C-alpha positions as MATLAB code, in Angstrom:
seq = 'MNQITFEIENKKDVNLLISIAEKLGIKKYVVSKSITKEKDSKDLFKIIDAGVDISNFGDPSQWQRETRKDRNLNLRIR';
ca = [
       0.000    0.000    0.000;
       1.199    3.508   -0.797;
       0.157    6.736    0.875;
       0.056   10.228   -0.609;
      -0.554   13.410    1.375;
      -1.830   16.591   -0.230;
      -2.124   19.982    1.422;
      -5.003   21.854   -0.187;
      -6.294   25.241    0.926;
      -9.390   25.467   -1.266;
     -12.431   23.331   -0.304;
     -13.482   23.033   -3.966;
     -10.099   21.538   -4.842;
     -10.528   18.963   -2.065;
     -13.877   17.908   -3.517;
     -12.383   17.747   -7.010;
      -9.502   15.583   -5.828;
     -11.910   13.225   -4.048;
     -14.028   12.853   -7.173;
     -10.913   12.113   -9.253;
      -9.785    9.532   -6.699;
     -13.191    7.852   -6.820;
     -13.090    7.748  -10.626;
      -9.673    6.092  -10.401;
     -11.127    3.451   -8.105;
      -9.499    4.697   -4.925;
     -12.014    3.864   -2.236;
     -10.083    4.683    0.909;
      -9.124    8.256    1.706;
      -8.966   10.523    4.734;
      -9.680   14.228    4.803;
      -8.275   16.037    7.830;
      -7.846   19.632    8.796;
      -4.318   20.779    9.460;
      -2.990   23.843   11.199;
      -1.882   26.216    8.518;
      -2.192   29.531   10.293;
       0.887   30.707   12.117;
      -1.275   32.166   14.893;
      -2.886   28.780   15.607;
       0.466   27.034   15.815;
       1.841   29.741   18.134;
      -1.135   29.238   20.469;
      -0.522   25.504   20.545;
       3.165   25.968   21.293;
       2.275   28.283   24.189;
       0.137   25.505   25.684;
       2.924   22.968   25.230;
       5.534   25.296   26.714;
       3.324   25.987   29.740;
       3.455   22.301   30.651;
       1.312   20.625   33.272;
       1.249   20.579   37.027;
       2.284   17.077   38.037;
       1.621   17.606   41.722;
      -1.732   15.840   41.376;
      -0.007   12.540   40.549;
       1.275   12.034   44.082;
       4.404   10.193   45.157;
       5.670    7.824   42.432;
       7.610    5.710   44.952;
       4.470    5.139   46.992;
       2.585    4.157   43.852;
       5.307    1.625   42.994;
       5.157    0.107   46.487;
       1.362   -0.191   46.349;
       1.324   -1.596   42.833;
       4.024   -4.164   43.474;
       3.315   -5.094   47.083;
       2.344   -8.621   46.012;
       5.821   -9.198   44.504;
       9.032   -9.874   46.375;
      11.720   -8.225   44.292;
      14.602   -9.182   46.588;
      14.610  -12.863   45.616;
      17.095  -14.085   43.047;
      16.017  -16.808   40.695;
      18.855  -19.177   39.787;
];
């Protein structure tokens, strides 16, 4: 299987390309919206750069102890 990606700004061109693909017998295609505006991408990068507050996850060591309390990790299998 091969995959081709087109970036099309005009909605009419998208419809034309889909009709051509259907005439060629291509039955599987995906139409998705992409971020083309610089302002939109800047807003997304601001969100990414802000990060998240991980304080709500609690103590990872405590989670490990609770999750693995049924296992004895000190035994060596020979």
